[in-house]
PLY file of the C-alpha trace (Angstrom):
ply
format ascii 1.0
element vertex 251
property float x
property float y
property float z
element edge 250
property int vertex1
property int vertex2
end_header
-71.24 18.33 5.41
-69.44 19.23 8.63
-65.67 18.90 9.21
-65.93 15.61 11.09
-68.08 14.11 8.36
-65.52 15.27 5.77
-62.76 13.59 7.75
-64.78 10.39 8.03
-65.45 10.37 4.29
-61.77 11.05 3.53
-60.63 8.17 5.75
-63.21 5.78 4.31
-62.09 6.62 0.76
-58.44 6.13 1.70
-59.02 2.84 3.52
-61.39 1.42 0.92
-58.93 2.32 -1.84
-56.37 0.09 -0.15
-58.54 -2.79 1.06
-61.73 -2.98 -1.05
-63.47 -3.96 2.19
-66.41 -1.96 3.70
-65.18 0.28 6.51
-66.58 0.26 10.04
-66.31 2.81 12.85
-63.71 0.73 14.74
-61.18 1.13 11.93
-61.75 4.90 11.85
-61.10 5.18 15.58
-58.18 2.77 15.92
-56.33 3.34 12.65
-57.15 6.93 11.76
-57.53 8.34 15.27
-60.73 10.26 14.66
-61.46 12.07 17.93
-64.93 10.72 18.63
-66.53 7.62 20.08
-67.48 4.70 17.86
-71.15 5.48 18.51
-70.72 9.09 17.38
-68.88 8.01 14.25
-71.58 5.46 13.45
-74.20 8.23 13.72
-72.17 10.43 11.39
-71.85 7.54 8.93
-75.62 7.08 8.99
-76.05 10.76 8.15
-73.52 10.51 5.33
-75.42 7.51 4.01
-78.72 9.42 4.16
-77.08 12.29 2.23
-75.94 9.83 -0.45
-72.18 9.91 0.17
-71.85 6.41 1.63
-73.44 3.04 0.96
-73.85 -0.01 3.18
-73.70 -3.14 0.99
-75.02 -5.40 3.78
-76.85 -4.73 7.03
-73.96 -5.93 9.18
-71.21 -4.45 6.99
-69.36 -1.16 7.15
-69.72 1.55 4.53
-68.18 2.25 1.15
-68.19 5.50 -0.86
-70.88 6.11 -3.48
-70.24 7.91 -6.78
-71.41 11.08 -5.04
-69.00 10.41 -2.19
-66.06 9.99 -4.55
-67.06 13.14 -6.43
-67.14 15.15 -3.21
-63.76 13.72 -2.25
-62.20 14.62 -5.62
-63.60 18.15 -5.72
-63.63 19.23 -2.08
-61.12 17.12 -0.14
-58.43 15.77 -2.46
-55.33 17.90 -2.83
-53.34 18.00 -6.05
-50.24 15.85 -5.72
-46.97 17.20 -7.12
-44.41 14.63 -8.18
-41.07 14.99 -6.43
-37.91 15.67 -8.45
-36.85 12.09 -7.77
-40.16 10.75 -9.12
-39.89 12.98 -12.18
-36.38 11.77 -12.97
-37.47 8.17 -12.49
-40.35 8.66 -14.93
-38.07 10.23 -17.50
-35.54 7.42 -17.23
-38.24 4.73 -17.52
-39.69 6.42 -20.60
-36.24 6.54 -22.15
-35.64 2.83 -21.46
-38.92 1.88 -23.12
-38.26 4.13 -26.09
-34.83 2.51 -26.52
-36.67 -0.75 -27.24
-38.08 0.94 -30.37
-41.65 0.93 -29.08
-43.82 3.57 -30.71
-44.81 6.60 -28.69
-48.36 5.59 -27.78
-47.28 2.07 -26.78
-44.39 3.38 -24.69
-46.52 5.81 -22.70
-49.37 3.32 -22.17
-47.00 0.67 -20.82
-45.30 3.15 -18.49
-48.57 4.57 -17.15
-50.09 1.14 -16.58
-47.03 -0.10 -14.74
-47.09 2.89 -12.40
-50.79 2.76 -11.56
-51.92 -0.85 -11.87
-54.87 0.38 -13.95
-55.73 -0.02 -17.62
-53.78 2.69 -19.45
-54.65 3.91 -22.93
-52.51 6.16 -25.09
-53.29 7.26 -28.60
-52.69 9.68 -31.42
-56.16 10.91 -32.41
-55.12 12.13 -35.87
-53.90 8.65 -36.78
-56.49 6.57 -34.91
-53.47 4.87 -33.34
-54.17 3.54 -29.85
-52.41 1.21 -27.48
-53.52 -0.14 -24.13
-51.77 -1.94 -21.31
-52.93 -3.31 -17.98
-56.11 -5.23 -18.78
-54.87 -8.28 -16.89
-54.07 -6.22 -13.78
-57.44 -4.49 -13.92
-59.35 -7.75 -14.24
-57.57 -9.11 -11.16
-59.28 -6.47 -9.00
-62.24 -7.72 -6.90
-64.64 -5.39 -8.72
-64.13 -7.25 -12.01
-64.72 -10.89 -11.13
-68.11 -11.25 -12.86
-68.11 -12.44 -16.46
-70.55 -9.71 -17.55
-68.23 -6.97 -16.27
-65.27 -8.54 -18.04
-67.16 -8.78 -21.33
-68.35 -5.16 -21.17
-64.88 -3.88 -20.41
-63.15 -5.83 -23.18
-65.89 -4.91 -25.67
-65.22 -1.24 -24.98
-61.72 -1.60 -26.41
-63.21 -2.42 -29.83
-64.39 1.16 -30.36
-61.86 3.04 -28.27
-60.98 5.44 -31.11
-64.57 6.66 -31.53
-64.96 6.98 -27.78
-61.97 9.25 -27.21
-62.56 11.39 -30.28
-65.99 12.30 -28.91
-64.82 12.83 -25.32
-61.86 15.03 -26.26
-64.00 17.27 -28.48
-66.07 18.16 -25.41
-63.03 18.97 -23.25
-61.10 22.21 -22.87
-57.52 22.32 -24.15
-55.08 21.11 -21.51
-57.86 19.81 -19.27
-57.59 16.60 -17.28
-61.04 15.24 -16.54
-62.12 12.62 -14.00
-65.27 10.60 -14.68
-66.61 8.62 -11.72
-68.94 5.66 -12.07
-72.26 6.66 -13.65
-70.69 9.91 -14.93
-68.64 7.81 -17.32
-69.46 8.74 -20.93
-68.92 5.09 -21.88
-72.05 3.24 -20.75
-70.45 -0.18 -20.76
-67.92 0.79 -18.09
-70.17 2.81 -15.79
-68.89 0.75 -12.86
-65.39 2.17 -13.42
-63.73 5.52 -13.08
-61.78 7.07 -15.93
-59.22 9.88 -16.12
-58.74 11.46 -19.55
-56.16 14.04 -20.59
-55.60 15.22 -24.18
-52.35 16.85 -25.32
-50.51 18.07 -28.42
-47.25 16.73 -29.79
-44.47 18.98 -31.04
-45.60 18.34 -34.63
-49.16 19.47 -33.83
-50.74 16.03 -33.72
-53.35 15.49 -31.01
-52.78 12.79 -28.46
-54.68 11.47 -25.46
-53.80 9.62 -22.27
-56.39 7.80 -20.17
-56.68 5.50 -17.20
-59.58 3.17 -16.51
-59.81 1.55 -13.11
-62.06 0.73 -10.16
-63.87 3.64 -8.56
-61.53 3.27 -5.58
-58.50 4.20 -7.73
-55.86 6.58 -6.35
-57.22 9.74 -7.97
-54.57 12.25 -6.84
-51.63 10.01 -7.73
-53.12 8.93 -11.06
-53.98 12.47 -12.10
-50.47 13.72 -11.30
-48.86 10.85 -13.24
-51.02 11.43 -16.31
-50.32 15.16 -16.29
-46.57 14.73 -15.94
-46.33 12.11 -18.67
-48.48 14.33 -20.88
-46.08 17.18 -20.20
-43.13 15.00 -21.24
-44.85 13.86 -24.42
-45.85 17.37 -25.45
-42.53 19.01 -24.59
-40.09 20.02 -27.31
-37.07 19.67 -25.04
-37.42 16.70 -22.74
-33.94 16.01 -21.39
-32.88 13.29 -18.97
-29.54 12.63 -17.33
-28.25 9.07 -17.62
-24.80 8.26 -16.32
-24.00 11.97 -16.04
-24.86 12.63 -19.69
-27.84 14.74 -20.81
-29.91 12.95 -23.47
-32.78 14.38 -25.49
-35.67 11.94 -25.61
-37.47 13.31 -28.65
0 1
1 2
2 3
3 4
4 5
5 6
6 7
7 8
8 9
9 10
10 11
11 12
12 13
13 14
14 15
15 16
16 17
17 18
18 19
19 20
20 21
21 22
22 23
23 24
24 25
25 26
26 27
27 28
28 29
29 30
30 31
31 32
32 33
33 34
34 35
35 36
36 37
37 38
38 39
39 40
40 41
41 42
42 43
43 44
44 45
45 46
46 47
47 48
48 49
49 50
50 51
51 52
52 53
53 54
54 55
55 56
56 57
57 58
58 59
59 60
60 61
61 62
62 63
63 64
64 65
65 66
66 67
67 68
68 69
69 70
70 71
71 72
72 73
73 74
74 75
75 76
76 77
77 78
78 79
79 80
80 81
81 82
82 83
83 84
84 85
85 86
86 87
87 88
88 89
89 90
90 91
91 92
92 93
93 94
94 95
95 96
96 97
97 98
98 99
99 100
100 101
101 102
102 103
103 104
104 105
105 106
106 107
107 108
108 109
109 110
110 111
111 112
112 113
113 114
114 115
115 116
116 117
117 118
118 119
119 120
120 121
121 122
122 123
123 124
124 125
125 126
126 127
127 128
128 129
129 130
130 131
131 132
132 133
133 134
134 135
135 136
136 137
137 138
138 139
139 140
140 141
141 142
142 143
143 144
144 145
145 146
146 147
147 148
148 149
149 150
150 151
151 152
152 153
153 154
154 155
155 156
156 157
157 158
158 159
159 160
160 161
161 162
162 163
163 164
164 165
165 166
166 167
167 168
168 169
169 170
170 171
171 172
172 173
173 174
174 175
175 176
176 177
177 178
178 179
179 180
180 181
181 182
182 183
183 184
184 185
185 186
186 187
187 188
188 189
189 190
190 191
191 192
192 193
193 194
194 195
195 196
196 197
197 198
198 199
199 200
200 201
201 202
202 203
203 204
204 205
205 206
206 207
207 208
208 209
209 210
210 211
211 212
212 213
213 214
214 215
215 216
216 217
217 218
218 219
219 220
220 221
221 222
222 223
223 224
224 225
225 226
226 227
227 228
228 229
229 230
230 231
231 232
232 233
233 234
234 235
235 236
236 237
237 238
238 239
239 240
240 241
241 242
242 243
243 244
244 245
245 246
246 247
247 248
248 249
249 250
């Protein structure tokens, strides 16, 4: 893939993530300022489609990324996103507010992660088979999940979530955050989704896991950074936040 094709793929992923509408050459020229004519960009898009990175859902439509296109984007184009100090403090304060409502740890982290991403968030303690999820309603409002069959498959998956994560985590390296895209998904029933999974250890040695399930056009860099920072907070022995000028230990 040449540099211009990489740029085209990057812009299509970014635009499709926001709009869920197939992207044409006109948008790439006018909105993203790619330095080429519409005809040249269309030719490049045809090549990307022939290589398997893009897909044209209808003859007269623009293109959308394939699983292969998203994988290339995640591995070769996407840059890791560091949360700013302001974002970190905001996360810590929100976690503290939820914990003050006496919600258990897995429920607190799932609700926080779902609210920040708009995806289905799952948090659990593997040793206890204790799992909580938030965000199903938001996920099902996305255009990708309007068919009854997709809804049924997704909700059915939640019935055996403990078995699913126990198997996935066993095959992951310690501290790893793994992104599964579309057909790569180890859960057959949600192969039309992407999933980010990140296991961690609590101070007392118990094994936990955080996960996000969403459309393939999810914000991968943002979601990965949020999961990893929340995981860091949960696994830390000295998580301190400042509220009203006073340092408070969360756990």
